[in-house]
N, C-alpha and C positions, 0 to 999 in steps of 0.2 A: 437382201441381206447377203453378206459374204462371210464365209468361214474358211480359214486356212487350217487344214489338217496336217499334223506332223506325226510321222512314225519314226521315232528316234533309233539311231543305230550308229555305232562308232565308225564303221567302214562305209556305210551308206545310210543316209537319213532321207526318208521319203517325204515329199510334201505334195499337197494338192489343195487348190483353192476352188471352192464351189460357191456359186451364186444361186439364190433361190428367191422365188416370188411367193413362196408359201405352198405352191402346188407342184411346180416344176423346178428341177435342178439343172444347172448349166455349168459345165466345166469352164473355169477361167484359165487355169494353168496347172501343170503338174510336172513332176520330175523327181530327181534325187540329187542330194549333195553327196558326191563321192569324194572320199579323202584318200589320198595316196597312202599306201601301206608303209612307206619308208620314213614318213615324217613322225615327229614326236606326238604323243597323245595330246599334249597341250596345244600344239599347232592344229591338230584335227578339230579340237574344240573351238579354237578361234575361227577356223574356216566355216564350221557349221553355224556358229553365232553370227558371223558376218553375212552369210548367205540368207539365213532366216530373217535377219534384220532388213536386208535388201528386199526380200520378198514381201515383207510386211509393208515396206515403204512403197513398193510398186503396186501391190494388190489392194491395199487399203481395206483389210478385212475388219468386220465388226467384232469378230471373235477369233481366237486361236484355240483349236482343240488338239490336245496332245494325248497320245496313247500312254496310259499309265503303266508303271512297272509292275510286272507280274512276278510271282514266285519263281525264282531261278535256282537251278541246281548248282551252277557255277557262280560262286560268290564274286570272283574277279570280274566276270562278264556283267553281272548285275550292278556292280559298282561303276563300271565304265558306262553302262547304259544310263545309270542315274546321273552321271556327269553330263551326258549328252542332253538328257531331259532338262537338266538345270540350265544349260545355255539356251535351249529353246524357250523355256519359260522366261528367262531373263530378257531375251530379245523382245518377247511380247510385252512384258511389264515395262520395259524401257520405252516402248512405243505407246504405252498407255492403252493397250488393247485388252479386252476381257479375255480371261483364260479359263478353259474347261479341260477336265481330264476324265478319260474313260478307260476302263480295263479292256483287254482284248475280248473277253467274253461279252461285255456290254456292246462293243462295236459290232461283233459278229451277230449278236441277237438283233440289233437295230437294223442291220443291212440285209442279212440273210434270213433271220427269223430263228436261228439256232446258234446258241453260244459256243458250240464246238465245231462249227463249220470249218471246212478245209480251205486252204489258200486259194485254190482254183475256183471254189464256190464264191468266195468273196470277190475275186477278180471279175467273174461273170456277172454278178449282181451289180457291181459298180458300173460295169460296161452298160448294162441294161438301164439302170437308173439315170445315168448321165447321157444316154443315147450315143455312146461311142461306137465306132465301127469295129474296133478290136479291144480286147481286154487290156487294161493298163498293165504295163510291165516295166521293171521288175515288180515283184510282189510288194516291195516297200512303198511304191507309188500307189498301188491299189489299196494298201492298208491305210495310207495317209488320206486318200480320198474317202475311204470308208469311215475314218474317224470324223472327217468333216460332215459327211452325211449323217452319221450318228448324232452329232451335235445339233444339226438342223432338226432331226426327228425328235430329239430330246426336248427341244424348245417348244414343240407343238405349234399349232396354228396361232395361238394367242401370242406366244413369244416371238414368232416370226413377224407377226403383224405389228407388235410393239416396236421391234427393231426397225422396221420400215426402211431399211437401207441406210440408216444413219449409224454412226459409230456408237458403240456401247459406252456406257458410263462406267468409269472405273470406281471401285469401292473407295479409292484414295480421296476422291472428291466429295464423298458423302459427309455431310455435316451432321454430327449427332448432337 
């Protein structure tokens, strides 16, 4: 099973694809979509959408897991983050890939065991879980990988076995 994790950000959106057989996790790819500061916000959204759509096409994930919006003091920043999350979700839905969302506390709890873990703790646990030589950097990349690992853990052994490496079924195809 493959999961593409996304940590949305208007200046840098982290991504990380993890493959699992149910017991061991393997890094497929990771990085960040960096948008230039001088371009318009609409152009940043277009760049992020195109890159996530390209990653979905290349990685063929069974699921896309996105970090959920948390309570923000700055309303303007929260709105921008919501737009970035929107284009990430749109890219996944356009590709007919199952989408899951997790709060930062859920991600930290699933990866570190403590919902208020610090950034460096998340980076080190991701490094250990994926057998990486060094901690993923910048923190957006580590957060995206943590979101993917959180989703794998959330599915549990039965969910991972059901997925069996095949693409998930979209709720749009469900006949009621």
